[in-house]
C-alpha positions as CSV (number, residue, x, y, z in Angstrom):
1,M,-36.5,-26.0,-3.4
2,S,-34.8,-28.3,-0.3
3,G,-33.3,-26.8,2.8
4,L,-29.8,-28.1,1.0
5,A,-30.7,-26.7,-2.5
6,Q,-31.5,-23.4,-1.4
7,A,-28.2,-23.4,1.0
8,V,-26.2,-23.7,-1.9
9,A,-28.4,-21.6,-4.4
10,N,-27.8,-19.1,-1.6
11,V,-23.7,-19.5,-1.7
12,V,-23.7,-19.4,-5.6
13,I,-25.6,-15.9,-5.6
14,S,-23.8,-14.6,-2.5
15,G,-22.4,-11.4,-4.6
16,Q,-19.4,-12.0,-1.9
17,P,-15.9,-12.8,-3.2
18,K,-14.5,-16.3,-3.7
19,N,-11.0,-15.3,-1.7
20,Q,-9.3,-18.7,-2.7
21,V,-5.6,-19.2,-3.0
22,V,-5.2,-20.1,-6.9
23,A,-1.1,-20.0,-7.6
24,T,1.9,-19.7,-5.4
25,I,4.6,-17.9,-7.3
26,P,7.9,-17.9,-5.5
27,V,10.2,-14.8,-6.3
28,G,12.9,-13.4,-4.7
29,T,14.4,-12.9,-1.1
30,G,12.2,-10.9,1.3
31,P,9.6,-9.7,-1.1
32,S,8.1,-6.8,0.9
33,A,5.9,-4.9,-1.9
34,V,3.7,-5.3,-4.9
35,I,2.2,-3.4,-7.6
36,V,0.0,-4.5,-10.6
37,S,-0.2,-2.7,-13.8
38,P,-3.0,-0.7,-15.1
39,D,-3.8,-3.3,-17.3
40,S,-3.5,-6.1,-14.9
41,K,-1.5,-8.0,-17.4
42,T,2.1,-7.9,-15.2
43,V,2.5,-7.9,-11.5
44,Y,5.9,-5.8,-9.9
45,I,7.2,-7.7,-6.8
46,A,9.8,-5.6,-5.0
47,N,12.5,-8.0,-3.0
48,A,13.9,-6.6,-0.3
49,D,16.4,-9.2,0.7
50,S,17.4,-9.6,-3.2
51,N,17.4,-6.2,-4.7
52,T,15.5,-7.2,-7.5
53,V,12.4,-6.5,-8.7
54,S,10.3,-9.2,-9.9
55,V,8.6,-9.8,-12.9
56,I,5.3,-11.5,-12.9
57,N,2.7,-12.9,-16.2
58,A,-0.7,-12.5,-14.6
59,A,-2.0,-14.6,-17.2
60,T,0.2,-17.6,-16.1
61,N,1.7,-17.1,-12.9
62,T,5.2,-17.1,-13.8
63,V,8.4,-14.7,-13.3
64,T,9.3,-13.6,-16.5
65,T,12.3,-11.8,-15.9
66,T,14.4,-10.3,-13.0
67,I,15.3,-6.3,-13.0
68,P,18.1,-5.2,-9.9
69,V,17.6,-2.3,-8.1
70,G,18.8,-0.6,-5.2
71,S,19.6,-2.0,-2.2
72,Y,16.3,-3.4,0.1
73,P,13.2,-1.9,-2.0
74,G,10.2,-1.7,0.5
75,A,7.8,0.1,-1.8
76,M,6.5,0.5,-5.3
77,A,4.1,2.9,-7.6
78,I,3.4,2.5,-10.7
79,T,2.3,5.6,-13.2
80,P,-1.5,5.5,-14.3
81,D,-0.3,4.8,-18.5
82,G,2.0,1.7,-16.8
83,A,4.8,3.2,-18.7
84,F,7.6,3.5,-15.6
85,V,7.5,1.8,-11.8
86,Y,9.2,3.7,-9.1
87,V,11.2,1.4,-6.4
88,G,11.9,2.8,-2.9
89,N,15.3,1.4,-1.6
90,A,17.8,2.4,1.1
91,S,21.1,2.4,-0.9
92,D,24.7,1.1,0.6
93,R,25.5,4.7,0.9
94,Q,22.7,5.0,3.6
95,E,20.7,7.1,1.6
96,L,17.4,6.8,0.2
97,T,16.8,6.2,-3.3
98,V,14.1,5.5,-5.9
99,S,15.0,3.3,-9.1
100,V,13.1,4.3,-11.9
101,I,12.4,1.2,-14.4
102,A,10.8,1.3,-18.0
103,T,8.1,-1.4,-18.6
104,A,8.2,-1.0,-22.0
105,T,12.1,-2.8,-21.3
106,N,12.4,-3.9,-17.7
107,T,15.4,-2.0,-16.9
108,V,16.3,0.6,-14.5
109,A,15.8,4.3,-16.4
110,T,17.6,6.2,-13.7
111,T,18.1,6.5,-10.2
112,I,17.0,9.3,-8.1
113,D,18.5,10.1,-4.3
114,V,16.0,11.4,-2.3
115,G,17.7,11.5,1.2
116,P,18.2,9.8,4.3
117,P,17.4,6.4,4.9
118,P,13.8,5.2,6.1
119,L,13.7,4.4,10.2
120,F,10.7,2.3,9.8
121,Y,8.7,1.8,6.6
122,L,8.9,3.4,3.2
123,G,5.8,5.0,1.1
124,L,5.3,5.6,-2.7
125,A,2.2,7.1,-4.4
126,V,2.1,8.7,-7.7
127,S,-0.7,11.2,-8.7
128,P,-3.8,10.7,-10.6
129,D,-2.0,12.8,-13.4
130,G,1.0,10.9,-13.3
131,A,2.9,13.9,-13.0
132,K,4.7,13.5,-9.6
133,V,5.6,10.7,-6.7
134,Y,5.4,11.3,-3.4
135,V,7.9,9.7,-1.0
136,A,7.2,9.0,2.8
137,D,10.7,7.8,4.3
138,G,9.6,7.1,7.9
139,G,12.5,9.1,9.1
140,P,12.3,11.5,12.3
141,G,10.9,14.8,11.2
142,L,12.0,14.5,7.4
143,P,9.4,15.6,4.9
144,L,7.5,14.1,2.1
145,Q,9.9,14.5,-1.0
146,V,8.2,15.4,-4.4
147,I,9.3,13.8,-7.6
148,D,8.6,15.5,-10.7
149,T,7.7,12.4,-13.4
150,A,8.8,14.6,-16.2
151,T,12.7,14.9,-15.0
152,N,12.8,12.4,-12.9
153,K,14.2,14.7,-10.4
154,V,12.8,15.8,-6.6
155,S,11.0,19.1,-7.4
156,G,10.1,19.7,-3.9
157,A,9.7,18.6,-0.2
158,I,6.3,19.5,2.1
159,K,6.9,19.4,5.8
160,I,4.6,17.3,7.8
161,S,3.9,18.0,11.6
162,D,1.3,18.3,14.1
163,P,0.9,21.9,15.6
164,G,2.9,22.0,18.8
165,R,4.6,18.2,18.6
166,T,7.2,16.3,16.3
167,F,6.6,13.5,14.4
168,D,8.6,10.1,13.8
169,A,7.3,8.4,11.2
170,V,5.5,8.8,7.8
171,A,5.0,5.3,5.9
172,S,2.5,5.9,3.2
173,V,0.4,8.2,1.1
174,A,-2.8,8.6,-1.1
175,F,-4.4,11.1,-3.0
176,S,-8.0,11.8,-3.7
177,S,-9.1,10.9,-7.1
178,S,-9.3,13.9,-8.4
179,G,-5.4,14.5,-7.4
180,R,-6.6,17.8,-5.8
181,F,-5.4,16.3,-1.9
182,A,-3.2,14.0,-0.7
183,Y,-3.4,12.1,2.8
184,V,-0.6,11.0,5.3
185,P,-1.0,8.9,8.0
186,A,2.0,9.7,10.3
187,D,3.2,8.5,14.1
188,D,4.6,10.5,17.3
189,T,5.8,8.5,19.6
190,R,7.1,11.1,21.5
191,S,3.7,11.9,22.7
192,N,2.6,10.8,26.4
193,N,1.2,7.9,24.5
194,P,3.9,4.8,24.7
195,Y,1.8,3.3,21.9
196,G,2.5,6.2,20.0
197,R,0.3,9.5,18.7
198,V,-1.4,9.2,15.1
199,F,-2.4,11.9,13.2
200,V,-3.7,12.5,9.6
201,A,-1.9,15.6,7.6
202,K,-4.1,17.3,4.7
203,I,-2.0,17.9,1.8
204,D,-2.7,20.6,-1.0
205,T,-1.5,19.3,-3.9
206,A,-1.8,22.3,-5.8
207,S,0.8,24.5,-3.6
208,E,2.1,21.5,-2.1
209,K,1.4,22.3,1.5
210,Q,-0.3,20.4,4.5
211,I,-3.2,22.1,5.2
212,S,-4.7,20.4,8.4
213,A,-3.5,17.6,11.0
214,T,-6.2,15.7,12.5
215,N,-5.6,13.6,15.9
216,L,-6.9,10.1,15.7
217,S,-7.1,9.8,19.4
218,G,-6.6,6.4,20.8
219,Y,-4.7,4.7,17.5
220,S,-1.0,3.9,17.2
221,G,1.4,2.3,14.8
222,T,0.2,3.7,11.6
223,D,1.5,2.2,8.3
224,Q,-0.1,1.6,5.1
225,V,-3.4,3.4,4.0
226,S,-6.0,3.3,0.9
227,I,-8.6,5.6,-0.5
228,F,-12.0,5.0,-2.2
229,G,-14.0,8.4,-2.3
230,H,-14.4,10.3,1.2
231,K,-13.3,7.1,2.9
232,L,-9.3,6.3,4.5
233,Y,-8.9,2.8,5.4
234,I,-5.5,2.7,7.5
235,T,-3.5,0.2,9.3
236,A,-2.9,1.0,12.8
237,Y,-1.4,-1.7,15.0
238,N,-4.1,-4.5,15.8
239,H,-7.2,-2.4,13.8
240,I,-8.3,-0.5,11.0
241,V,-9.0,2.6,11.4
242,V,-12.0,4.0,8.4
243,F,-11.4,7.7,8.4
244,D,-13.9,10.2,6.7
245,T,-11.9,13.4,4.9
246,K,-15.5,15.2,4.3
247,S,-15.3,15.6,8.3
248,N,-11.9,15.1,9.3
249,T,-13.2,12.5,11.5
250,T,-13.1,8.9,12.5
251,V,-15.9,7.0,11.6
252,K,-14.9,3.5,13.0
253,R,-12.6,1.1,14.0
254,V,-12.4,-2.3,12.5
255,P,-10.3,-4.4,15.4
256,I,-8.3,-7.7,13.9
257,A,-6.7,-9.7,16.2
258,N,-2.7,-9.6,15.0
259,V,-0.4,-7.0,14.0
260,L,-1.3,-5.8,10.6
261,T,1.2,-4.6,7.6
262,S,-0.7,-3.6,4.8
263,D,-4.7,-2.9,2.9
264,A,-5.7,-2.7,-0.3
265,L,-9.4,-1.7,-1.7
266,T,-10.3,-3.2,-4.8
267,P,-11.6,-1.0,-7.7
268,D,-15.0,-0.5,-6.9
269,G,-14.6,0.2,-3.2
270,K,-16.6,-2.7,-2.1
271,Y,-13.8,-4.7,-0.4
272,L,-11.0,-4.0,1.9
273,Y,-8.1,-6.3,2.0
274,V,-5.9,-7.1,5.0
275,T,-3.0,-8.7,5.7
276,Y,-1.0,-9.8,8.7
277,S,1.2,-12.9,9.5
278,D,-0.1,-15.6,7.6
279,K,-3.5,-14.5,6.7
280,V,-5.7,-12.1,4.5
281,S,-8.9,-10.4,6.3
282,T,-11.4,-8.4,4.2
283,I,-13.7,-6.0,5.0
284,D,-16.9,-5.2,3.4
285,T,-16.8,-1.4,3.2
286,A,-20.8,-0.8,3.3
287,T,-20.5,-1.6,6.5
288,D,-16.8,-1.8,7.7
289,Q,-17.0,-5.4,9.1
290,L,-15.2,-8.4,8.8
291,I,-16.6,-10.9,6.0
292,G,-16.0,-14.8,6.0
293,S,-12.8,-16.5,7.1
294,P,-9.6,-15.1,6.7
295,V,-8.0,-16.1,3.6
296,Q,-4.4,-18.6,4.6
297,V,-1.7,-17.6,2.5
298,G,2.6,-18.0,3.2
299,Q,4.5,-16.5,6.3
300,A,4.9,-12.7,7.3
301,A,2.2,-11.6,4.5
302,S,3.8,-8.3,4.1
303,S,2.0,-6.4,1.2
304,V,-1.2,-6.6,-0.8
305,A,-2.3,-5.4,-3.7
306,V,-5.2,-5.6,-6.4
307,A,-5.6,-6.0,-9.9
308,P,-7.4,-3.0,-11.5
309,N,-9.4,-5.4,-13.1
310,G,-10.8,-6.6,-9.7
311,L,-10.3,-10.3,-10.4
312,Y,-7.2,-10.8,-8.0
313,A,-5.3,-9.8,-5.2
314,Y,-1.7,-10.6,-4.9
315,V,0.1,-11.3,-1.0
316,T,3.7,-11.2,-0.8
317,N,5.2,-13.6,1.7
318,E,8.0,-12.3,3.3
319,I,9.3,-15.2,5.3
320,D,8.7,-18.0,2.2
321,G,9.7,-16.0,-0.9
322,T,6.5,-16.2,-2.5
323,V,3.4,-14.2,-3.8
324,S,0.0,-16.2,-2.9
325,V,-2.3,-15.2,-5.9
326,I,-6.1,-14.9,-4.5
327,D,-9.4,-15.1,-6.9
328,I,-11.4,-12.4,-5.8
329,S,-14.0,-12.6,-7.9
330,T,-17.6,-12.2,-6.8
331,Q,-19.6,-16.0,-6.4
């Protein structure tokens, strides 16, 4: 085999994702969050400046309907059966609310008041059994709110603290695969570190209490968190923190030369997609190293979600008002 033929063969059988943008879909103004249904057939986009959710048919990459929700929707989560989408928004009454969308009818079934407005970012996560929604509202000293999905009412609150300190921002939540624990990265910007002190709080979901807080020394500015097995991937300003939940230690730092906005893992946990500026980078989780070239998307890539079938990643471009569809199937 010639050298050129061998090079082509190596590319074809590389096993790495294609990472090619195959469609750009216009949505509402200021798209800020994205989730994909469990069957990978429907994509939901929260449009922060339009106060709507766009519903996309993944087969045709077209918007099929637009659902009015509260003001400034900035986070979403979907139940494991795909029946309900929870949308976090800051209402005109300056309170944080969660709109509950029934996906069968694409209508808001109810709206839940969950407290003061977020000051930074907002995160929602549904437990693996679909019974609870944890709401991280980013306000100073505010606890996680717990929504019971059977009643769609706030059933509890979980205080997040770093012993001897106070925290400013809780932006995201990740449940372990069993649902036994939840992990919450938090910032304490009133520490001696001018960029903020970051720690990971571990929550026992049975008692709904924090059971530990682990300092991530030298890191700052948490945003999103993804989990696979016992590894957490946390966006922290201009790097990804890899955190081992078994040993409660930081095992690696992956620098990326920009301010990171979001991350999402593939269903098999092999790759992590990270958004920033107008690009998406890929981390191979076997080595926790960047691979390939960044994928060019739209302006102000704000969030990313990977379809459960592992074939596509969806990126919201906040300034462009679009969603980039990336083919992430392996070559």
